N, C-alpha and C positions, 0 to 999 in steps of 0.2 A: 477415730471415730465419726460418726456421721456431722455433717457441715451444719446442720441447725442449731447444735446445742455449744454455747458459749456461756462462761460464769460471766457476770453482767459486766465486769470492767471491759471483757471483751466486746459486750457490746454499742462501750462509747465512742466506738469508733465509728459506728451506724449509729446508737438511734439514741443520740443525746440532744434533747431540745430544749435551748434556754428560753428562760423567761421571756426575754424581749420578744421574741417570735410568738408565744403560747399569746399574747396578748390580740392578735389579730385570728385566734383558731373560726375558721369555718361553723362548726358547732358553738360557737357562744353565741351567734346569730340568731338561733333558733332556738332558744333557754326552753323546756319546757317543765312547770315544776309537776313531776310524776312521783318521785320518792316511795319508787318502788319499795328500795329494800327498807327504809325507816316505816312505811307503815304495814310492812311484812311482819316487823317486827312489833310492833306496837300491836297490832290483831292478832300476832298471834298468842300475845300472854307471855312469851319465853322470858323465865329468868333462870338463871342456876341457883340447884340447891345443894344445901352439905357439899356434899363431896364429888360433885356430879361430875364438875371440872376436872379434879383429879382423878376420878375414874376413868375419865375420856381420854387421860393422857395415859394412863397405865393400858388402856383397849388401843389406842392408837398405836405404841410401841412394840404391843404383840402382835399387833396388824402387818406390820410393814416388815418386822422379822420374819414372819410364816412367808409372806411373798420375798421377802431377799431367799428362803430357804426352798423357794421355786421355783426359781431363774435356772435353766438351765448350767450343766458344769461348764459349755464353752463359752457362755456369756461369762460367769464367773472366774473365769480366767482368765480374760483378757483384763480385768478390774485388778484383780491380784498384780498381774503381769504392771500395770501402771503404780499399785502401790508397792510394791518392790521397789520401782524406779525413782518413786518418792523419797524411800528410804536413805538415798545419797545428796539429796537436795544442802543446798545451803543457804537459803533465807536471807535474799540480798538485803542490802541497807536500802532505805528509803530517806536519804541525806534532802536537808532541808534547800538543797540549792537543786535540787529536781525536782523539788515543789514547787520552786520558783519561777522555774521555766515559761511556764504558763502568763503568768504575772508578765515576765519579763520581756516575753517576744511570741507567746502564743503558743510555746512549744508543747503537745500534752503527751503525746506518742510515747514516748521513753520511758516516763513517768508510770504512765499507765500501765507497758508491757511489764514493766518490774510486780507492779500491785498485784497484775492478771496473774503473774508466774507463782508468784505466793497463793494465792488464791485456790489455784488450780493443783498446786502439789496438797496443801490442805485438804481440799474436797478429796484428792487422790488415794490418800492414806485413810480417810475416814470411811470412804468405800469397801476399801480393804478388811480396816478391824472389822467393819460389821458382816461384812460376808464370808471371810475364815472366821472372826474371834481370836484370829493370834493376836498374844500379846506384843510380837516385836514390834507391831507398829506404834505400839503408845506411844515411848519416847522423841519419835521423831512427830509423830502427830501432836502431842504436847509444845514440842519447840515451836510447831507450825501456831498453834493455839495459842502461845504466849507471844509471841512473833505478832498475831494480831492481834491482842488485848493489849499490847505495848506501843501500837499505833496514836499517833497525836490525833486522830483522827481516819474514818473510815473513809471518808469521802474521797475523792479523786480531783486536784484542783479547779477545774472547770467547774467545781459543783459547790465547793468551798469558794468559789468566788460569788455565791449569792450570799453570802454573811453579810451585815452590817456595815462591816470593817472595809468587804470588798476586797478583790483578788489580791493573797497575802498568803503566809501561813495560816493556819486555821486557829482563829482566837478561843482561846481558853475561856472567855466567859460566854461564849453562845457555842449551842450543839444543832450543828447544821446536820437535818434531818433528809436525806436525798435517796438516790436511787441505789448507791454504791454502800451505804450507811446501811439502806434496812436489807439490803440485798446479804451483804457482810452478818449484820446482825441475823434473819433468818439460819444462815448457815450454821452459827453459833449455838442458836438454839436450838436446833435439829441435833446439831451435833453432841450436845449434853444432854440432849432427850431419849435421843436413842444408845449413848454410849455413857450416860449417867454413871453406870456401876463400877464399870474398869476404868474409869477417871478417877471416881471416886476412890479406891484401891490404891489407886497411883499416885495421886494426891489431893485431898480434901480439898486445896483452896484452887484447884484448878474449876470446878463447878461455882464454886462460889465468887470466883472472880467474873466469870462469864455473867452469872446473873446482874452480879454488881453494876457490868459494863453495860450488859442488856438496858438496865434500868436507868443507869444516867445518862446512856448515848441515846436513846430509842424511846422507851416507855414513858418516863417523866417527861420528857420535853412535849411527848406525841399529846398528852393530857392535859399538860399546862399551856400549849400555844395553840392559838387559831391563825397566826399570820403567816405559815408556811404558804406559799401559793399554791402550791399542788393541792390545797386541802378543799378547799373553792369558798371556804368563809368567808376571803376578805375581796368577795365578789371579780377577782379575774378569771378567768375561763380555765381550765385542766384540758390534759390531755393524756396520756398515757403514763404520766408520773403519776395519775392520781391512781389509777387501778392497780397499776405497780406496786406502789410504795403501802396502798392500803391493803394490799395481800398480804404484803409479807409482816408489816406488824399485827394485822390480825395471828397471824401463824406464831409470831414471837409472842403474843400474849398470850394465847390460847395454851401452849407447851410451857409458858414461863410464869402464871401465875395462878394462885392458889387460893387466892379471896374471891368470892362469887360475886361479889357486888364492883371488887374490882375488874372481873370479868367483865360485865354488863356494861360498866363504865366507858371500855373499848368497844362493845361490840354499837352500844349506842350512837357514840362520837365518830365510829368507823364507816355505818352507815348512812351517815348525816352529808358524811365528806364524800363515799363514794356515790350518790346518789347525784350531788352536782356531775360526776363522769356520767350519770348517765342519761340525767336529765337533758344534755347537751346534745345528744346522741341523734341525728337525724330518725324520722322512722322506716327510712329502707333500712336501719343498722349498719349502714357505710360508714367506714375509718376512713375519716380525710387524711390519715396521716399513712398509709397504704398497707398492704399485705404484711410485708418484713417489720410493721411496726405491729400490727395486729397480735401478734406475739403474746406482746407485753402491754397488751391496752385490752381488748374483748377477750385474747387468751390467758389474760392475769384474769380478769374479772372471773371468769368462771370458775375459779379456784377458790374464789372470796366465797363465790358463790354455796362451793361443794365444803368447804371448810363449816360454814354458818349451817347447813342442812344437816351433816354430820354431828358438831356438837350438839344441834338442838336435837338430834334425835328423830330427826324430819320434821319437826315441827314448822320449821322455814323451809318453804320450798318455792318456786317461781317457774313449777313445770308448764303452766298454762300462759305464761307472759312471752306474748308474740315478740316483741321489740328485743328482749332479751336472746331470744331463739334466733332472729332475723341478725343481730350480730353473730353469730357461733355462723351461719350458714354464708353471711358474705363470703368468707374465705373460701369455698368453694365458687365462687360467682368470677372470682378476681385469678383464678386458675387457667394455663395458658396449657401448657405441655411438660412432664416432666416436673423439673424445678423450678421452672417458669413461671413468676407471675407478674399482673401488671404493676408495674411499678412507676406511676406517674409521682411527683414531688421527691423528696428522699428516700422512697423506697428501693430497695435493691431489685433486677431483674430473678436472680436467680435466688431462694430461698428452700426449707424446706420448715412448713409452720410444725409448731409443738404434734402430733400425733397426740397425746396425752389430752393437751385442751381442746383437742375437737372433737377427740372420743366422748370426753367431760361433755362436751354440748349436746352430744348424739345422746349420751344417756338419760341427760339432765331432760331433753325434750322430745324421747323416743323417737329420734329421728336418723332411720337406719343409713340413711345418705351420708349423712355425716359421721357415723360411725363407721362407714366403707370406704370412707373417704381418709379416714383418720388409719386405715388400715393400709389405705394403699401408698399413701406418706412415710407409715411403717417401714412398709415394704422396701420403700425406695430406697428412705435410706438405711437399709440391710438388716433390717429391726436389731437395730444397736441402741443402748440404753446412757444418756446422758454421763459423762465421765468427770465434766468440769464443775459437778453442783451436786452435793448429796442431795440439795432438797428435790433436783426435777429426776435424778437418779432415783429416788424412792418413790415420787409421784409416777412415774415411768414406770415402776416394777411391779406398780400397782394392780396396771391395766395390761400389762405384758400378755398376758393368759389370752385377754380377749382378744387382743389386737393383733395376735396371733394367729387367732381363730377366724378369725371374721373372713370374708374373699373381699380381698381390696378392690375398690371400682373406683377413678378418677371420676368426677359426675360428670364435665364438660358439658352443662347446658348449652343449647343452641342460642341463646338469648340470656341474658342478666339486663337491667333497668334499674335501675338506682337513681331515681327522680329526685331525691331530697340531697344528696351529695351529687347528683349530674354526671352520674360516668354510666356508662353502655358497653357492655362486651356482646359480641355474638362470631359464630364460626359457621363453617360450610358445613358443618354435619352432629348434629347431635350427639354425643360419644365420644368421639373421632378427633385426635389430635393432625387428622390429615386436611388438605386443604388450605382455606384464608382462617386468618383469627384477625376480629378486630374491637380495637377498645378505644372510644372516646372518652375526652373529660371537657365538661364545662365550668361550674363553680366560681372562682372568683381569686383573685391575687392576694388574699388574706388568708388563705389557708395554713391551719399548721403543718410545720416543715414547707412552705409553700416555693413553688419554681414562678415564673411569668407563664404561664404555660396554659390561659385557658385558649380552648378551642384543638388543644394538642391531641396526638392518637398516634396509636403505634399500630403495625401489621406484622405478623407471624406467617410464615407457609410453611405447611407441613410439620408446626411443632418449632420453627428453628424461627430466632428473630430476624429482621430485614428492617421493615421501618423502625425505628427503636426511641425511646425516652432514655438517654443519657442517664438520666438519674445524677445522682450525690456524691463527689470523692468522697478523702478520706478527714475528717474533722478536723478542724482549726479553729480557731479563736473568730476567724475570720469571718468563719460560716454562720457566725451566730452574733453577729456584728450589725453595725449601719453601713458595712462596705461589703454585706451577704450579696447583692444582687450585680457587683463587680466581678463575682466569680461565672466565667464564661457559662457553664453548666445550668445558670441560676437562670438564665437569658431567654426572652420568647426566639429570637434569632435564632437559639440553640436548639430551639425543640420545634415542634412540625405545625409550625406559626405563622403566620404573613408579615413581613414589612411593607408599613404603611406610608409613602412620602417619608421613604427612610426612617420612620419610628417604631421602636418596639413596644412591647406591653408596659405597663407602670404596676408597682407593685402598690400592696395595698387592697384592703376589702370591698374599697370602691371601685374597684375594677374587675368587672367581669360577665359572666355569658349570663343573655336574658333567652326567654323564650326558648329551652331547652325542652325537645321533642318527640316522642319514640310514635312511630305508626309501623306496626306486623301486619305483614300480607300476603298473599300464597308465594310471591316473589322474594320473598325477604322482609329485608326491614327498611328503613327510613328513618335516620337522624337529624333534625335538624336546629341548629342552635345561632344567635347573633352576639358575635363577638366585638361588634363595635366598640363596647364600653370595657372591655380590657385595654383600650388604647387611651392615654393622653391627648389632651385638646390640640395641642401641636401636629396629629396626625390627621387632623381635618376628614376626621369619615363618623359619617353620619347613619351609614348600616352598611355592615359586613354579614351576609348570611350564609351560615358554610353548613351542607346538607352531606349528609352520606347516605348512598342508597349503596344497600351490599344485598346481590344477587345469590341468594347462599345454593343454589342450586346450581348456576354457571362461574360461580367463583371469582364472584367479580366485586371490585368495590368502586362505584363513580363519586369521587368527589367534588362538588362544583360548589366553588364560591363567588356568589353574588355581591357589589359592592357599591356605595354610594359614598364621592366625596365631595366635598365642597370647592375642593383645590387642589391640582397639585404641583408638589413645592421640592420632589424627590421619588426615590424608587421606589418601586410594586414591585414588591416579589413573594413568591411564595418559597418558604425553604422546608428540605426533607432529610433528616438525620438518617443514615443507615450505616448497619455494620459490613454491608457487603462491598464489594467493589462493583463501581457502579460504570455502565459502558454504556458509549449512544451508538446505538446501532444507526440509526438513521433518521433524521428531523421527523422529531414526534415522537421517538419510540426510544427507549430506554428501556436497559436489561439492568438487573440488581443477581449479582451470584457469590454464588457462597465462595468460602475458601477452598474446597474441590474441585472449584471449575464448574460446579451445577449450577442453571439459572431457577433464582426462585422467586421470581418476581418480573413482570414486566408492565410498565408503564407509556402510556401516551396520552399525548396531550395535543393542542395546536399548537405546530410550529411556527406558523405563521403569526403570532398574537405573541409568542414569546420567547426566547432563546433561553439556553442550558450553559450551568456554568456547574462541574466539580469543583469542591474546594476538600484537600485531608487536613483532617482535624488529628494532631498527634496526641496520644495520652502520657501526660508525664505525673499520673496520679497513680499508685499502686494501688487503690481501690478498682477506679478504675479501668488497667488495666485489668485486673480480676474480672472484670464483667465483659469486659469486651474486645483484650487485645490490644495491642499501642497503636493503633488509629481506627477513626473513623472516617465516616464519609456525608459531607453535606452538599446536595445536590440543591442549586437555588437558580429558580425558574423566572427571569424577569419580565416584565410585563415591556412590549416594544414601546407602545405608543406612550409616550411620555404628556399629553396633555387631558386624556380618559378621564372623565368623572364619574363615570359610570358604566358598569361592563360585568361579565363572568368570566370565567376560568375554569373549565373541564379537564379533569385529570382520573384516569381509570386504569385500577389495577388489576391486573389479570394471574393470573397461574401459569405457566406456561403450557403450551397442548399437548405436549405428552406428560405432563402431569394432572391433566383435566381427562387423560384417555382420548383426546378427539383427533 
């Protein structure tokens, strides 16, 4: 199946953000009390009446059953094959010793892999039963349901660690609602909802137990507690947890509750909580967590909005809300080529955001570009549907027909500028991946999933990475601890940033860019920022103006670093990280070469002012190897003059002449 779809636990090697680092979220610096969701609910006057909620549940079941029947036989056959394979699955134990590995040594992968495997096969069985109606899947499906219901917690150890007792086995006196428990809960709610009759015939206790556990673990604690940090009520900043968990809890409540008053209690509280997520969003709609996180941030928010619109029979709608619209259009502005997206901070370079989520944005806001981009990603993913989540399977089956019918299009805008997020992207030709692509970020070093990377940039040539951001490796306990910035790929010297007087950037929201400004003209774009404030006082820098001039017609990027120092007491060098082999042709001229021998990029600089050094960086992390291969190359250009306090260095990046047709 396509690489973009994984069940929640699979996301946690990529997507978990600890509370420690959420406290420095960029968005929290710019909170505006918009309260779009709560105000819309109040203004609509909507309330559940009589059997409205029960009727909606019945209509949902009928709707999705019809959508499943309409799927092509070839699609159905794939899922039946996965369900048949799951008939032989042995449901591995989840022993306490494995759970405690996170507390003892920070190891999280082994336990999460076992849990993820259990969830994957359970979802496969449920989808197979829904498609075929064959009762042969019921005994093994019930085995999986029972195993899940018997788990002491639906959370992974890294999230259980936020319980009041701290990292340990789950405290029986406290229910932790986090990413995995909410995702597990919505899986169980949907399975019960769609297969209620079959499960009831097999054993009435299964449906009863599912409802019991959902209320105990999710629904009751959600209404009773306001102190989960991700809710926003405590004043702590929120991130993707808020949108993701609230969406799943709303879905659980709508499918499980039958009392209208209880249903309204959930909607009121959920909307107040989700407002914290929207309130802290910048006006430009930019996601500081990056495109691969958008899938479970803005990409989940749209499902919450869609569920609310559906259950209210259209009385709740946000189709004229421009901020919510921009949250959706952000995703194509960060697209580079194929499955490559801008990957600042902890984002990954290759991802396929959910076509279903993007299509929902397009449908809600009447945006054909978003619909076409959704169809493009759907085709890029070979029109597959998610197999490892029954929830995602149904949501995607719902839009399979329009996604298949729409002409796919990668939007590829010439320039996208997000002044609040402080990110700019530009390419040589609008609508094309040929030539150069440039992305630059300012921001500050206290953003969600932050790396010390103010002033960092990436360059792609003809849709291929050349100057890169390494991104993040496999998550461990250290990744979200006070030792985070000991990791090499979190440090500014391993980004495309200068080292000033031997000093790297400092983490924290106080260390950021100033004067981030874009100008557009006939010859292209110019972006200017000052990054001096990203460095601690020991760097003794009073000004570091970094300017990018991108001549889109000539396919040339000119980077100028103009600086002022109080004194010189260490090296002054500019670093460039690349996936390409770096070859010095002659003094002042360096080529970047693809693994197939093609030269992708040419760099020119003043050889009398700087000397070049290339270092190979071997990748020892499986996730980084999957992204980039077994090694990266760092080019360091060091200023020769050891006394200069004021100066400027210029770097010019070109596509080779033959690539430009010259």
